[in-house]
C-alpha positions in Angstrom: -23.9 1.9 14.7 -22.9 0.3 17.7 -22.5 2.1 20.6 -18.8 3.4 20.4 -16.3 2.7 23.6 -14.7 5.9 22.2 -14.6 8.3 25.0 -12.7 10.9 22.6 -15.5 11.1 19.4 -13.5 13.3 17.3 -13.1 10.7 15.1 -16.8 9.4 14.9 -18.2 13.1 14.5 -16.0 13.9 11.7 -17.1 10.8 9.4 -18.7 11.4 6.2 -22.8 12.4 6.3 -24.4 8.6 6.2 -25.9 9.7 3.1 -22.5 10.3 1.3 -20.9 6.7 2.4 -21.1 3.7 -0.3 -23.3 1.0 0.4 -21.7 -2.0 2.3 -22.1 -5.7 1.6 -21.2 -8.4 4.3 -21.5 -11.9 3.7 -21.1 -15.0 6.1 -16.7 -14.1 5.9 -17.5 -10.8 7.1 -20.7 -11.0 9.4 -18.6 -10.0 12.8 -19.9 -9.2 16.2 -21.2 -5.8 17.0 -18.1 -5.6 19.9 -14.7 -6.4 18.6 -11.5 -5.4 19.2 -9.0 -6.1 16.1 -5.8 -6.8 18.1 -7.9 -9.4 20.1 -8.6 -11.6 16.7 -5.2 -10.9 15.4 -2.6 -11.7 18.7 -4.8 -12.9 21.9 -7.2 -15.3 20.1 -3.9 -17.3 19.4 -2.6 -17.5 22.9 -6.5 -18.3 23.9 -6.8 -21.3 21.6 -3.5 -22.8 22.7 -1.4 -21.4 19.9 1.0 -19.3 22.0 4.2 -21.2 21.0 3.9 -20.6 17.4 5.9 -18.2 16.0 4.3 -14.9 14.7 7.4 -12.5 14.3 11.3 -13.3 12.6 13.7 -10.7 11.9 17.6 -10.0 12.7 18.9 -8.7 15.1 22.8 -8.2 15.4 23.1 -10.3 12.5 21.0 -13.3 14.0 17.4 -14.5 13.3 15.1 -14.0 16.0 11.5 -15.5 16.3 9.1 -13.9 18.7 5.8 -16.2 19.3 2.4 -15.2 19.5 2.2 -15.1 23.3 5.6 -13.0 23.4 3.9 -11.2 21.5 0.7 -10.7 23.3 2.8 -9.8 26.2 5.0 -7.3 24.1 1.6 -5.3 22.9 0.3 -5.6 26.6 3.0 -4.0 28.4 3.1 -0.9 25.3 -0.9 -1.1 25.7 -0.2 -0.1 29.5 2.1 2.5 28.9 -0.3 4.2 26.5 -3.0 4.1 28.9 -1.0 4.8 32.5 2.1 6.8 31.3 0.5 8.8 28.2 -2.9 9.3 30.3 -4.5 8.4 26.4 -8.3 7.7 26.5 -10.2 5.6 23.9 -10.8 7.5 20.4 -7.1 9.2 21.0 -5.1 9.2 17.9 -1.6 7.8 18.1 0.8 9.1 15.3 2.8 5.6 14.4 6.5 6.3 12.8 8.8 3.6 12.2 10.1 1.1 9.8 8.6 -2.2 9.6 10.6 -3.7 12.9 9.2 -5.8 15.8 8.4 -2.1 17.8 6.4 -0.7 15.0 4.2 -3.8 14.8 4.2 -4.5 18.2 2.7 -0.5 18.7 0.4 -0.6 15.7 -1.3 -3.6 17.7 -1.2 -2.0 20.9 -3.0 1.3 20.2 -5.9 -0.9 18.7 -5.9 -3.0 21.8 -6.1 0.1 24.2 -9.1 1.4 21.9 -7.4 4.3 20.7 -6.4 5.1 16.5 -3.6 4.4 14.7 -2.0 7.0 12.6 1.0 5.2 10.7 3.4 7.5 8.6 6.0 6.4 6.0 9.6 6.5 7.5 10.8 9.3 5.4 8.2 11.8 5.5 9.5 15.5 6.6 8.2 17.6 9.7 6.0 19.5 7.1 4.3 16.7 5.8 4.1 15.1 9.5 2.0 18.3 10.3 -0.3 17.7 7.5 -1.3 14.8 9.2 -0.8 15.3 12.7 -3.3 18.7 12.3 -5.9 17.0 10.2 -6.2 14.2 12.4 -5.7 15.8 15.7 -3.2 13.7 16.8 -2.2 13.6 20.9 0.4 11.3 21.0 3.0 9.6 19.4 5.7 6.4 19.1 8.4 6.8 17.1 11.3 5.0 16.1 14.1 7.0 18.0 16.4 6.9 14.9 13.4 9.0 12.9 12.9 11.4 15.9 14.6 14.5 14.2 11.5 15.1 12.1 8.7 14.6 15.2 11.0 17.2 17.3 10.3 20.2 15.1 6.5 19.0 15.3 6.9 19.8 19.4 8.9 22.5 18.9 6.5 25.0 20.3 6.9 28.5 18.3 8.5 26.5 15.5 7.1 26.5 11.9 6.2 23.4 11.8 5.0 23.3 15.4 1.4 20.8 16.4 -0.3 22.4 19.1 -2.2 18.7 19.8 1.0 16.9 19.9 1.4 16.9 23.6 3.2 13.3 24.3 5.9 11.5 22.2 7.7 8.2 23.6 10.6 6.5 21.2 11.1 2.7 20.9 14.4 1.1 20.0 16.6 3.6 22.0 17.4 3.7 25.3 17.0 6.1 28.7 14.7 8.8 29.9 12.0 9.2 27.1 12.3 5.6 25.7 9.0 3.6 25.2 11.3 0.2 26.3 12.1 2.3 29.9 8.1 3.2 30.3 7.0 -0.7 29.5 9.9 -2.1 31.8 7.5 -3.6 34.6 4.7 -3.4 33.1 1.9 -6.4 33.5 2.4 -9.0 30.6 -1.3 -8.7 30.4 -3.7 -5.8 29.5 -7.8 -6.1 29.3 -8.8 -5.2 25.7 -10.8 -2.1 25.2 -14.4 -3.4 24.8 -14.5 -1.5 21.1 -17.5 -1.9 18.9 -16.9 -3.4 15.2 -17.5 -0.3 13.9 -15.3 2.2 15.8 -12.6 3.7 14.0 -9.1 2.3 14.8 -7.1 3.2 11.8 -6.5 6.6 9.9 -4.7 6.0 7.1 -3.3 8.7 4.8 -3.2 8.2 1.4 0.3 8.1 -0.4 1.8 9.9 -3.3 -0.9 12.8 -3.1 0.5 16.0 -4.7 -1.9 17.9 -2.3 -3.5 18.1 1.1 -3.5 14.3 2.0 -6.7 12.6 2.4 -7.4 10.6 5.9 -9.0 7.3 4.9 -10.8 5.8 8.3 -11.3 2.2 9.1 -12.7 0.5 11.5 -11.7 -2.8 13.8 -14.3 -4.6 11.5 -12.4 -3.5 8.3 -8.8 -4.8 9.5 -10.4 -8.0 9.7 -12.4 -7.9 6.3 -9.5 -7.2 4.2 -8.0 -10.7 5.9 -10.9 -12.7 5.5 -11.3 -11.8 1.8 -8.6 -11.4 -0.9 -6.3 -13.9 1.7 -8.5 -16.2 1.9 -10.2 -16.5 -1.4 -7.4 -15.9 -3.8 -3.9 -16.1 -1.9 -5.5 -18.9 0.2 -2.1 -19.4 2.8 -1.8 -21.4 5.9 -0.5 -20.9 9.4 2.6 -22.6 8.2 3.6 -20.1 5.3 6.1 -17.6 6.0 5.4 -13.7 4.9 7.7 -11.3 3.6 8.4 -8.3 1.3 9.0 -4.7 1.1 6.0 -2.5 1.5 5.8 -0.5 4.8 3.4 -1.3 7.6 2.5 2.6 7.5 0.9 1.8 3.8 -2.2 -0.2 4.0 -0.6 -2.9 1.2 2.0 -3.6 3.5 -0.2 -3.6 7.0 -2.0 -6.6 5.6 0.8 -8.4 3.7 3.5 -8.0 6.2 1.7 -8.2 9.2 -2.2 -8.5 9.7 -2.6 -11.6 7.1 -0.1 -13.9 8.5 -1.4 -12.9 12.3 -4.9 -13.6 11.1 -4.5 -17.1 10.3 -1.3 -17.9 13.0 1.4 -17.9 10.3 4.5 -15.8 10.9 6.1 -12.6 9.1 9.5 -11.6 8.3 10.1 -8.2 9.2 12.9 -5.9 7.7 13.7 -2.3 7.7 15.6 -1.7 4.3 15.6 -3.7 1.6 17.2 -3.9 -1.9 16.3 -6.4 -4.6 19.3 -8.5 -3.5 18.3 -8.3 0.4 15.5 -9.3 -0.1 16.1 -12.2 -2.2 18.8 -13.5 0.4 15.9 -12.6 3.0 13.8 -15.2 0.8 16.6 -17.3 1.4 17.8 -17.6 4.7 14.0 -17.7 6.2 12.8 -20.0 3.9 9.6 -17.7 3.5 7.1 -18.9 1.3 4.8 -15.7 0.2 6.6 -12.5 -0.9 5.1 -9.0 -1.2 6.6 -6.4 -3.2 6.1 -3.7 -6.1 6.5 -4.6 -9.9 9.8 -2.8 -10.1 11.5 -5.3 -7.4 10.2 -8.3 -9.3 11.5 -6.9 -12.4 15.0 -6.6 -10.9 14.6 -9.8 -8.5 14.1 -11.7 -11.9 17.3 -11.2 -13.5 19.3 -11.9 -9.7 16.9 -15.1 -8.8 19.4 -17.5 -10.2 22.0 -16.6 -7.6 19.8 -17.7 -4.4 18.0 -20.7 -3.2 14.3 -19.9 -3.6 12.9 -23.4 -3.3 10.7 -22.2 -0.2 9.0 -19.5 -2.1 5.5 -20.3 -3.3 3.5 -17.3 -4.2 4.2 -13.8 -5.1 1.6 -10.9 -4.6 2.4 -8.0 -7.0 0.3 -4.6 -6.2 0.7 -1.1 -6.1 1.1 -0.2 -9.5 0.5 -1.7 -13.4 2.4 -5.3 -13.7 3.6 -5.2 -17.0 3.2 -8.3 -18.6 7.0 -8.3 -19.6 7.7 -8.3 -15.7 5.1 -11.3 -15.1 7.0 -13.2 -17.3 10.5 -12.5 -16.5 9.6 -13.4 -12.9 7.8 -16.6 -13.9 11.0 -17.6 -15.9 13.1 -17.4 -13.2 10.9 -18.7 -10.4 8.4 -20.8 -12.0 5.9 -18.8 -10.1 2.9 -17.1 -11.4 2.1 -13.8 -9.9 -0.7 -13.1 -8.1 -1.5 -9.4 -9.1 -3.8 -7.3 -7.6 -5.6 -3.4 -7.3 -6.6 -2.3 -4.4 -6.3 1.1 -2.3 -6.1 3.2 0.9 -9.6 3.9 0.5 -10.7 0.2 0.4 -8.0 -1.0 2.7 -6.9 -3.6 0.6 -6.8 -5.8 -2.8 -10.3 -6.4 -4.2 -9.9 -7.4 -7.9 -6.9 -10.4 -8.4 -6.7 -13.7 -9.6 -3.8 -16.6 -8.8 -2.8 -19.6 -10.4 -4.3 -21.4 -13.1 -6.8 -18.8 -12.7 -4.8 -15.8 -14.0 -5.6 -14.5 -17.5 -2.6 -12.7 -19.6 -3.1 -9.0 -19.4 -5.8 -9.3 -16.8 -5.4 -7.7 -13.1 -8.1 -10.9 -12.3 -11.3 -11.0 -11.6 -13.6 -9.3 -8.6 -12.4 -11.2 -5.0 -15.5 -12.8 -3.4 -17.2 -10.8 -0.9 -16.9 -7.6 -3.5 -18.8 -6.8 -6.5 -17.6 -4.5 -9.0 -18.8 -2.9 -12.5 -17.5 -0.5 -15.2 -19.4 3.1 -15.8 -19.8 5.6 -17.6 -19.7 9.7 -16.7 -23.5 9.2 -15.6 -22.8 5.9 -13.4 -25.1 4.0 -16.1 -23.3 0.3 -16.3 -21.3 -0.5 -19.5 -21.2 -3.6 -21.4 -18.2 -5.7 -21.5 -15.4 -4.8 -24.0 -16.4 -1.1 -23.5 -13.7 1.1 -21.8 -15.2 3.1 -18.4 -14.6 3.9 -14.8 -14.5 1.0 -12.2 -17.0 1.1 -9.6 -16.5 -1.1 -6.5 -18.5 -2.5 -3.3 -18.2 -4.6 -0.3 -17.2 -4.9 3.2 -14.6 -2.0 2.9 -15.3 1.4 1.5 -14.5 5.2 1.9 -15.1 7.2 4.8 -12.5 10.2 4.6 -12.3 12.3 7.6 -14.0 15.4 7.4 -13.1 15.9 3.7 -15.4 17.0 0.8 -13.4 14.9 -1.6 -15.9 12.3 0.1 -18.4 13.4 -2.9 -15.9 12.5 -6.0 -14.8 9.2 -4.7 -18.6 8.0 -3.3 -21.4 8.2 -6.0 -25.0 6.6 -6.1 -23.5 4.3 -3.4 -20.4 2.8 -5.4 -17.0 3.5 -4.8 -14.5 5.1 -7.6 -11.0 4.8 -7.0 -10.1 6.6 -10.2 -9.1 3.7 -12.6 -9.9 3.1 -16.1 -10.8 -0.7 -16.8 -12.2 -2.9 -19.5 -14.1 -6.2 -18.3 -14.7 -9.2 -20.5 -17.2 -11.9 -21.1 -15.7 -14.0 -18.3 -15.6 -11.2 -15.6 -11.8 -10.9 -16.1 -10.8 -7.0 -15.6 -8.2 -5.3 -17.5 -6.5 -2.1 -16.3 -6.1 0.7 -18.7 -5.0 3.6 -16.7 -5.6 5.8 -13.6 -8.5 8.3 -14.8 -6.4 11.1 -14.8 -3.4 9.1 -16.7 -5.3 8.5 -19.8 -4.0 10.6 -22.8 -6.5 12.2 -25.4 -4.2 12.7 -28.3 -5.3 14.0 -31.5 -8.7 12.3 -30.4 -7.1 8.7 -29.7 -7.9 7.8 -26.1 -4.5 6.1 -25.3 -3.5 4.3 -22.0 -0.3 5.1 -20.8 0.4 1.7 -19.0 -0.3 0.0 -22.6 2.4 2.0 -24.1 4.8 1.2 -20.9 4.7 -2.6 -21.2 5.4 -2.5 -24.8 8.3 -0.8 -24.1 9.2 -2.7 -21.3 9.3 -5.9 -23.8 12.5 -4.5 -25.3 15.6 -5.6 -24.2 17.2 -2.0 -23.7 14.7 -0.9 -21.5 15.1 -1.0 -17.6 12.4 0.7 -16.3 9.9 3.3 -18.4 6.9 6.0 -17.8 4.6 7.3 -20.0 2.5 10.6 -19.8 0.5 12.7 -22.5 2.9 16.2 -22.5 1.3 19.1 -23.7 0.9 19.8 -27.4 -0.5 22.7 -29.8 -1.0 20.4 -32.4 -2.4 16.9 -30.8 -3.4 18.7 -27.4 -1.4 15.8 -25.8 1.6 13.8 -27.1 2.7 10.5 -26.0 5.8 11.2 -24.0 8.2 8.3 -22.9 10.6 8.2 -20.1 13.2 5.7 -20.8 15.8 4.2 -18.1 18.1 2.1 -20.5 19.6 -1.1 -19.4 24.0 -0.3 -18.9 25.2 -0.8 -22.1 22.5 1.0 -24.5 23.6 4.2 -25.9 21.1 7.1 -25.2 21.1 8.2 -28.7 18.8 9.4 -31.4 19.0 5.7 -33.0 17.8 3.7 -29.8 15.1 6.2 -29.6 14.0 5.4 -33.2 14.2 1.9 -32.3 12.0 1.9 -29.4 9.5 3.7 -31.3 9.6 1.3 -34.0 9.6 -1.4 -32.2 6.0 -0.1 -30.3 4.7 0.7 -33.2 4.9 -3.4 -33.8 3.4 -4.6 -30.7 0.7 -2.0 -30.3 -1.5 0.2 -32.6 1.2 2.6 -34.4 -0.8 5.4 -33.3 0.0 4.5 -29.6 4.0 4.9 -30.1 5.6 7.6 -28.1 6.4 10.5 -30.2 8.6 11.6 -27.6 11.3 9.9 -25.8 13.1 11.4 -23.3 16.2 9.1 -21.5 16.8 9.6 -18.0 18.7 8.1 -15.4 15.8 7.3 -12.6 12.3 7.6 -12.8 10.4 9.2 -9.4 8.5 7.3 -7.3 7.0 7.2 -4.0 8.3 5.2 -0.8 5.7 2.7 -1.6 7.3 1.9 -5.5 4.6 3.9 -6.9 5.6 6.1 -10.1 4.9 9.7 -9.9 3.4 10.5 -13.2 2.7 13.7 -12.2 6.4 14.5 -11.6 6.9 13.3 -15.1 4.0 15.3 -16.4 5.7 18.6 -14.4 9.2 18.1 -16.4 6.9 17.6 -20.0 5.2 21.2 -18.7 9.0 22.8 -17.6 10.0 21.8 -21.2 12.2 18.4 -20.7 9.5 16.5 -23.3 11.1 17.5 -26.4 12.6 14.3 -27.3 15.7 15.9 -28.0 17.4 14.5 -24.8 20.0 11.6 -25.5 22.1 12.1 -22.9 20.4 11.3 -19.8 19.5 14.7 -18.8 16.5 16.0 -17.5 16.4 12.7 -14.6 13.9 13.3 -11.9 
């Protein structure tokens, strides 16, 4: 490792032991210099090279479209960096909690944190004080920049003697607010230039906490070089955006899927991004129309709903759509393609890996497959003993590349990294052509009467029935079979939630896939439990099944999550 710029070496001191790291692989695209600051590469470089007047960020303010150039963004980032160093007295290596929806100040605060040599700890807007305390205490966060509208929960973390008090959190400023205590007030009069911290490319700049966890959150530590690596592989090799592209979408910047798609990918190539705080499927379609967006990132749930609404909007500017976060049912892919003419770019990534490492786009898409390994990464399917399996055999996915898992002071490092390989926890099959077919999360495989059944395959079959709006499939405990395939189904409006519909769905699945995989129990619900990033929370469905809400006799929509 290079000589660190961090005066506070908390993060570097708590990296996992080197012998528990994955093997890192670099190529010509990821051969970075020893010293590098990611914020400089994403913003200042464009200004220095004469692209300062290009539009970096677009958003709505007071109902009107507003644009921010790279030069204006660089100035904003520099002023915030001055506040962090001069007013908040932070030194390189200190951790800064970032809390806010996708807006200009949240994005600029993230960039300023990196520029000052600090470590960003972004958090989802919906987290409560209890959840924030877990993150703040784990990362020993000393300062926070928070959207003023989200202040209430963070105040609880600063209340001395309170249940959720965090002793390390000494300072907080609030943006998109006014008056004393606002970041804007502190920025007033600050210089528009800031000498970026001379960070090593392997200095930690981001601690991203995993989403959707049911236990103690895991902090994944990423270096400055990792931020650029995620920009220089999947986008460059698969998505292939151009500087005149306009990015948009729903994933939060606090989620690495959103950090890439909504901020870093466009900035890396001098393109622009549309930042919007709250989007429904209708609002996202309207945003694409009004901002003439060309690339959209969101989850399958949104694409499924947007497909039916698409004819109402002018989507002629849209060229590419990226899906990630959960399995993409083929029915959703086909309905989106029928509505827009666009072949979906599916992908699998992870917080530990930073971003997408398997994907295919356009003519390279193969039905049913997520795609092939993104150049710059390597992957294989392995058995329980980490031995490679041949094409066609189901096993665990193992990945290596320029990014990889380094948990913050966490023994679970040994679960994710084995024999130098990252194990994202997914079960896959690879074919002779190198296409990877997702089966399930390794802990979501259903073993029923000796058969291995992938829940997402059953979901995909159900989703092709015209009566099904959404569904989630899990294995529920069963005395006779060990587990029984149980489907939680949201029906389309006008469909009766009765035994006749249940039988019709079961018969339909039997005709689409092997009959033994059909859902022996179907529970009709009004909504499915999802994380803020759109992932289906199957653990909550399993909890419902264990509590007796998976008996299949629930035909009136009761038992909703």
